[in-house]
C-alpha positions as a Markdown table, in Angstrom:
| # | Residue | x | y | z |
|---|---|---|---|---|
| 1 | Met | 0.0 | 0.0 | 0.0 |
| 2 | Arg | 1.3 | 3.5 | -0.9 |
| 3 | Leu | 1.4 | 5.6 | 2.2 |
| 4 | Gly | 1.6 | 9.3 | 2.9 |
| 5 | Ile | 2.1 | 11.4 | 6.0 |
| 6 | Val | 1.0 | 15.0 | 6.6 |
| 7 | Gly | 3.0 | 16.5 | 9.4 |
| 8 | Thr | 6.8 | 16.3 | 9.8 |
| 9 | Gly | 7.0 | 17.0 | 13.5 |
| 10 | Lys | 7.9 | 14.5 | 16.3 |
| 11 | Met | 5.0 | 12.2 | 15.6 |
| 12 | Gly | 5.1 | 12.4 | 11.8 |
| 13 | Ser | 8.9 | 11.8 | 11.8 |
| 14 | Leu | 8.7 | 8.9 | 14.2 |
| 15 | Leu | 5.8 | 7.4 | 12.1 |
| 16 | Lys | 7.9 | 7.7 | 8.9 |
| 17 | Gln | 10.9 | 6.1 | 10.5 |
| 18 | Thr | 8.8 | 3.2 | 11.8 |
| 19 | Leu | 7.0 | 2.6 | 8.5 |
| 20 | Glu | 10.2 | 2.6 | 6.5 |
| 21 | Lys | 11.7 | 0.0 | 8.9 |
| 22 | Gln | 8.6 | -2.2 | 8.5 |
| 23 | Asn | 8.1 | -1.8 | 4.8 |
| 24 | Asn | 11.7 | -1.2 | 3.7 |
| 25 | Glu | 10.6 | 1.5 | 1.3 |
| 26 | Ser | 10.2 | 5.3 | 1.2 |
| 27 | Ile | 7.1 | 6.9 | 2.6 |
| 28 | Ala | 5.9 | 10.2 | 1.2 |
| 29 | Ala | 5.8 | 12.9 | 3.9 |
| 30 | Val | 4.8 | 16.6 | 3.6 |
| 31 | His | 4.7 | 19.4 | 6.1 |
| 32 | Arg | 1.4 | 21.1 | 4.9 |
| 33 | Gly | -1.8 | 19.7 | 3.5 |
| 34 | Tyr | -1.6 | 21.7 | 0.3 |
| 35 | Glu | 1.8 | 20.1 | -0.4 |
| 36 | Leu | 0.1 | 16.8 | -1.2 |
| 37 | Gln | -0.5 | 18.2 | -4.6 |
| 38 | Thr | 3.3 | 18.0 | -5.3 |
| 39 | Leu | 3.3 | 14.2 | -4.9 |
| 40 | Ser | 3.9 | 12.3 | -8.2 |
| 41 | Glu | 1.4 | 9.6 | -7.3 |
| 42 | Pro | -1.5 | 9.7 | -4.8 |
| 43 | Pro | -1.0 | 7.5 | -1.7 |
| 44 | Glu | -3.6 | 4.9 | -0.9 |
| 45 | Leu | -3.7 | 6.0 | 2.7 |
| 46 | Ile | -2.5 | 9.2 | 4.5 |
| 47 | Phe | -1.7 | 9.6 | 8.2 |
| 48 | Asp | -2.2 | 13.1 | 9.6 |
| 49 | Phe | -0.4 | 14.2 | 12.8 |
| 50 | Ser | -0.1 | 17.9 | 12.0 |
| 51 | His | -2.4 | 20.9 | 12.7 |
| 52 | Pro | -6.1 | 21.6 | 12.2 |
| 53 | Asp | -5.2 | 24.2 | 9.6 |
| 54 | Asn | -4.2 | 21.4 | 7.2 |
| 55 | Leu | -7.6 | 19.7 | 7.3 |
| 56 | Gln | -9.4 | 21.4 | 4.4 |
| 57 | Ala | -6.6 | 20.7 | 1.9 |
| 58 | Leu | -6.2 | 17.2 | 3.2 |
| 59 | Leu | -9.9 | 16.4 | 2.9 |
| 60 | Glu | -10.1 | 17.9 | -0.6 |
| 61 | Tyr | -7.1 | 15.8 | -1.8 |
| 62 | Ala | -8.4 | 12.6 | -0.1 |
| 63 | Leu | -11.9 | 13.0 | -1.7 |
| 64 | Asn | -10.5 | 13.8 | -5.1 |
| 65 | His | -8.2 | 10.7 | -5.1 |
| 66 | His | -10.3 | 8.4 | -2.8 |
| 67 | Val | -7.6 | 8.2 | -0.2 |
| 68 | Lys | -8.1 | 6.5 | 3.2 |
| 69 | Leu | -7.3 | 8.7 | 6.2 |
| 70 | Val | -5.9 | 8.1 | 9.7 |
| 71 | Leu | -6.4 | 11.3 | 11.6 |
| 72 | Gly | -4.4 | 11.9 | 14.8 |
| 73 | Thr | -4.6 | 15.7 | 14.9 |
| 74 | Thr | -6.6 | 17.2 | 17.7 |
| 75 | Asn | -8.3 | 20.5 | 18.6 |
| 76 | Tyr | -10.6 | 20.6 | 15.5 |
| 77 | Thr | -13.5 | 23.1 | 15.6 |
| 78 | Gln | -17.1 | 21.9 | 15.5 |
| 79 | Lys | -17.3 | 22.9 | 11.8 |
| 80 | Gln | -14.1 | 21.0 | 11.0 |
| 81 | Gln | -15.5 | 17.9 | 12.8 |
| 82 | Leu | -18.6 | 18.1 | 10.7 |
| 83 | Ser | -16.6 | 18.2 | 7.6 |
| 84 | Ile | -14.7 | 15.0 | 8.6 |
| 85 | His | -18.0 | 13.2 | 9.2 |
| 86 | Ala | -19.3 | 14.4 | 5.8 |
| 87 | Ala | -16.1 | 13.2 | 4.0 |
| 88 | Ala | -16.6 | 9.8 | 5.7 |
| 89 | Met | -19.7 | 9.3 | 3.7 |
| 90 | Gln | -17.4 | 8.9 | 0.7 |
| 91 | Ile | -14.0 | 7.7 | 2.0 |
| 92 | Pro | -12.9 | 5.6 | 5.0 |
| 93 | Ile | -11.6 | 7.7 | 7.9 |
| 94 | Ile | -10.4 | 6.6 | 11.3 |
| 95 | Gln | -10.0 | 9.4 | 13.8 |
| 96 | Glu | -8.6 | 9.4 | 17.3 |
| 97 | Ala | -7.1 | 11.8 | 19.8 |
| 98 | Asn | -5.0 | 8.9 | 21.2 |
| 99 | Phe | -4.1 | 5.8 | 19.2 |
| 100 | Ser | -3.0 | 3.8 | 22.2 |
| 101 | Leu | -4.7 | 0.5 | 22.5 |
| 102 | Gly | -4.6 | 0.9 | 26.3 |
| 103 | Ile | -6.6 | 4.1 | 26.0 |
| 104 | Ala | -9.1 | 2.4 | 23.8 |
| 105 | Val | -9.6 | -0.3 | 26.4 |
| 106 | Leu | -9.8 | 2.4 | 29.1 |
| 107 | Lys | -12.6 | 4.1 | 27.3 |
| 108 | Gln | -14.6 | 0.9 | 27.2 |
| 109 | Ala | -14.0 | 0.4 | 30.9 |
| 110 | Leu | -15.2 | 3.9 | 31.7 |
| 111 | Lys | -18.5 | 3.4 | 29.9 |
| 112 | Gln | -19.2 | 0.5 | 32.3 |
| 113 | Ile | -17.8 | 1.9 | 35.5 |
| 114 | Thr | -19.2 | 5.5 | 35.4 |
| 115 | Pro | -22.9 | 4.7 | 35.5 |
| 116 | Ile | -22.3 | 2.4 | 38.5 |
| 117 | Leu | -20.4 | 4.9 | 40.6 |
| 118 | Ala | -21.8 | 8.2 | 39.3 |
| 119 | Glu | -24.4 | 8.5 | 42.1 |
| 120 | Asp | -22.0 | 8.3 | 45.0 |
| 121 | Phe | -18.6 | 9.3 | 43.7 |
| 122 | Asp | -17.1 | 12.5 | 42.5 |
| 123 | Ile | -15.1 | 12.3 | 39.2 |
| 124 | Glu | -11.8 | 14.1 | 38.4 |
| 125 | Ile | -9.4 | 13.7 | 35.5 |
| 126 | Ile | -5.7 | 14.6 | 35.7 |
| 127 | Glu | -3.5 | 14.6 | 32.6 |
| 128 | Lys | 0.2 | 15.1 | 32.4 |
| 129 | His | 2.3 | 15.8 | 29.2 |
| 130 | His | 5.7 | 17.1 | 28.2 |
| 131 | Asn | 6.5 | 20.8 | 28.3 |
| 132 | Gln | 6.2 | 21.2 | 24.5 |
| 133 | Lys | 2.6 | 20.2 | 24.2 |
| 134 | Val | 0.6 | 23.0 | 22.6 |
| 135 | Asp | -3.0 | 22.3 | 23.8 |
| 136 | Ala | -4.3 | 21.9 | 27.3 |
| 137 | Pro | -6.2 | 20.0 | 28.5 |
| 138 | Ser | -5.3 | 17.2 | 26.1 |
| 139 | Gly | -7.7 | 15.9 | 23.4 |
| 140 | Thr | -7.6 | 12.6 | 25.2 |
| 141 | Ala | -8.7 | 14.1 | 28.5 |
| 142 | Lys | -11.6 | 15.8 | 26.8 |
| 143 | Gln | -12.6 | 12.6 | 25.1 |
| 144 | Leu | -12.5 | 10.7 | 28.3 |
| 145 | Ala | -14.8 | 13.3 | 29.9 |
| 146 | Gln | -17.2 | 13.0 | 27.0 |
| 147 | Ile | -17.3 | 9.3 | 27.4 |
| 148 | Met | -18.2 | 9.6 | 31.1 |
| 149 | Asn | -20.7 | 12.4 | 30.4 |
| 150 | Pro | -22.6 | 11.3 | 27.3 |
| 151 | Met | -25.9 | 13.1 | 28.4 |
| 152 | His | -24.1 | 16.2 | 29.5 |
| 153 | Gln | -25.4 | 15.9 | 33.1 |
| 154 | Tyr | -22.1 | 17.0 | 34.5 |
| 155 | Asn | -20.4 | 20.4 | 34.2 |
| 156 | Glu | -16.9 | 19.8 | 32.7 |
| 157 | Leu | -14.8 | 22.2 | 34.8 |
| 158 | Tyr | -11.3 | 22.9 | 33.4 |
| 159 | Gly | -9.1 | 23.6 | 36.5 |
| 160 | Arg | -10.1 | 25.5 | 39.6 |
| 161 | Arg | -9.0 | 28.7 | 41.3 |
| 162 | Gly | -10.2 | 30.9 | 44.1 |
| 163 | Glu | -13.1 | 29.9 | 46.4 |
| 164 | Cys | -14.8 | 26.9 | 44.9 |
| 165 | Gly | -17.6 | 26.5 | 47.4 |
| 166 | Gln | -19.7 | 23.4 | 47.6 |
| 167 | Arg | -19.0 | 21.0 | 44.8 |
| 168 | Gly | -21.7 | 20.7 | 42.2 |
| 169 | Lys | -22.3 | 17.9 | 39.6 |
| 170 | Glu | -19.1 | 18.3 | 37.8 |
| 171 | Ile | -16.1 | 16.6 | 36.3 |
| 172 | Gly | -12.8 | 18.4 | 37.1 |
| 173 | Ile | -10.2 | 18.3 | 34.3 |
| 174 | His | -6.6 | 19.3 | 35.2 |
| 175 | Ala | -3.5 | 19.7 | 33.0 |
| 176 | Ile | 0.1 | 19.3 | 34.1 |
| 177 | Arg | 3.0 | 20.2 | 31.8 |
| 178 | Gly | 6.7 | 19.4 | 32.3 |
| 179 | Gly | 9.7 | 17.5 | 31.3 |
| 180 | Asn | 9.5 | 15.0 | 28.5 |
| 181 | Leu | 6.4 | 13.0 | 29.6 |
| 182 | Ala | 4.9 | 11.2 | 26.7 |
| 183 | Gly | 1.5 | 11.3 | 28.3 |
| 184 | Glu | -0.4 | 10.2 | 31.4 |
| 185 | His | -4.1 | 10.2 | 32.1 |
| 186 | Thr | -5.6 | 9.4 | 35.5 |
| 187 | Ile | -9.4 | 9.0 | 36.3 |
| 188 | Leu | -10.3 | 9.5 | 39.9 |
| 189 | Tyr | -13.7 | 8.3 | 41.4 |
| 190 | Leu | -13.8 | 9.8 | 44.9 |
| 191 | Gly | -16.4 | 8.6 | 47.3 |
| 192 | Glu | -17.0 | 8.5 | 51.1 |
| 193 | Asp | -14.2 | 6.4 | 52.7 |
| 194 | Glu | -13.1 | 4.9 | 49.4 |
| 195 | Ser | -11.8 | 5.8 | 46.0 |
| 196 | Leu | -10.9 | 4.2 | 42.7 |
| 197 | Glu | -8.0 | 5.5 | 40.6 |
| 198 | Ile | -7.3 | 4.3 | 37.0 |
| 199 | Thr | -4.1 | 5.5 | 35.3 |
| 200 | His | -2.8 | 5.0 | 31.8 |
| 201 | Lys | 0.9 | 5.9 | 31.2 |
| 202 | Ala | 2.5 | 6.3 | 27.8 |
| 203 | Val | 6.2 | 5.6 | 28.3 |
| 204 | Thr | 7.1 | 6.6 | 24.7 |
| 205 | Lys | 5.3 | 8.0 | 21.7 |
| 206 | Gln | 5.9 | 4.7 | 19.9 |
| 207 | Ile | 2.7 | 3.3 | 21.4 |
| 208 | Phe | 0.7 | 5.9 | 19.4 |
| 209 | Ile | 2.6 | 4.9 | 16.3 |
| 210 | His | 1.8 | 1.2 | 16.7 |
| 211 | Gly | -1.9 | 2.0 | 17.3 |
| 212 | Ala | -2.0 | 4.2 | 14.2 |
| 213 | Ile | -0.5 | 1.5 | 12.1 |
| 214 | Lys | -3.1 | -1.0 | 13.4 |
| 215 | Ala | -5.7 | 1.6 | 12.5 |
| 216 | Ala | -4.4 | 1.7 | 9.0 |
| 217 | Ala | -4.5 | -2.1 | 8.7 |
| 218 | Phe | -8.1 | -1.9 | 9.9 |
| 219 | Leu | -9.0 | 0.5 | 7.0 |
| 220 | Ser | -7.4 | -1.7 | 4.4 |
| 221 | Asp | -10.7 | -3.3 | 3.2 |
| 222 | Lys | -13.0 | -0.3 | 3.9 |
| 223 | Glu | -14.5 | 1.7 | 1.1 |
| 224 | Lys | -16.1 | 4.4 | 3.3 |
| 225 | Gly | -17.2 | 5.1 | 6.8 |
| 226 | Tyr | -16.2 | 6.9 | 10.0 |
| 227 | Tyr | -14.3 | 4.8 | 12.6 |
| 228 | Thr | -12.4 | 5.1 | 15.9 |
| 229 | Met | -10.1 | 2.8 | 17.8 |
| 230 | Glu | -13.2 | 1.2 | 19.3 |
| 231 | Asp | -13.8 | -0.3 | 15.9 |
| 232 | Val | -10.2 | -1.5 | 15.8 |
| 233 | Leu | -10.8 | -3.4 | 19.0 |
| 234 | Ser | -13.9 | -4.9 | 17.4 |
| 235 | Met | -11.6 | -7.0 | 15.3 |
| 236 | Trp | -10.8 | -9.0 | 18.4 |
| 237 | Glu | -14.5 | -9.1 | 19.4 |
| 238 | Glu | -15.5 | -10.5 | 16.0 |
| 239 | Val | -13.3 | -13.5 | 16.7 |
| 240 | Asn | -15.7 | -14.2 | 19.7 |
| 241 | Gly | -18.8 | -13.7 | 17.6 |
| 242 | Thr | -19.6 | -10.1 | 18.2 |
| 243 | Ser | -19.8 | -7.4 | 15.5 |
| 244 | Gly | -18.0 | -4.0 | 15.2 |
| 245 | Asn | -19.4 | -0.6 | 15.5 |
| 246 | His | -18.7 | 1.0 | 12.2 |
| 247 | Arg | -20.8 | 3.8 | 10.8 |
| 248 | Tyr | -22.0 | 5.1 | 7.4 |
| 249 | Asp | -21.2 | 2.0 | 5.2 |
């Protein structure tokens, strides 16, 4: 499969190095989305670990050439997110804020745990990342909050300062930046006389690369549709007789 990468930063560069070692061939990489037009031959699949500003050019190129997309960029606007879903009506797209398989399993666990504990436990999220990370809180932290708050019954509170008063129905989300941490996310369920703490630690960025490559393999036989890492996990579920959760196709 011909592969392309948009984004030549740390993630894009690491992805390119990993793919070249696995495939023993050159992988086309560009810095900006519009630079895809300079490629001599369209890739069959493009990984994007760049910036939201590249999305429009990337989607236009992918739609014109029917290219599969693995999107790892975060912090899209609502309008951009809608354009991704619209494009998925014609091409296969898998999108994730975090391609770690461990995070994918954590999301499934939170869907089961939260309804059980929500009545009697307060919920907090703490995320830690390296000192070069641009956005805060992380896209993964926001995604975890959304999973625990599907009906928007909680106020998602980003940090606290001053006099807080009595705690309301809220999920606190806190960001820590320092050093070269690849990424750490902790979910705290805090009750009377007991608490439950679940932490996922990314030791290196390589885990995100491995997950993105698995996501690309998942898309290999797809013609269109919007997918997440939850659908990648469904490959293992199908072995046990359960079906995936893909959309639009």
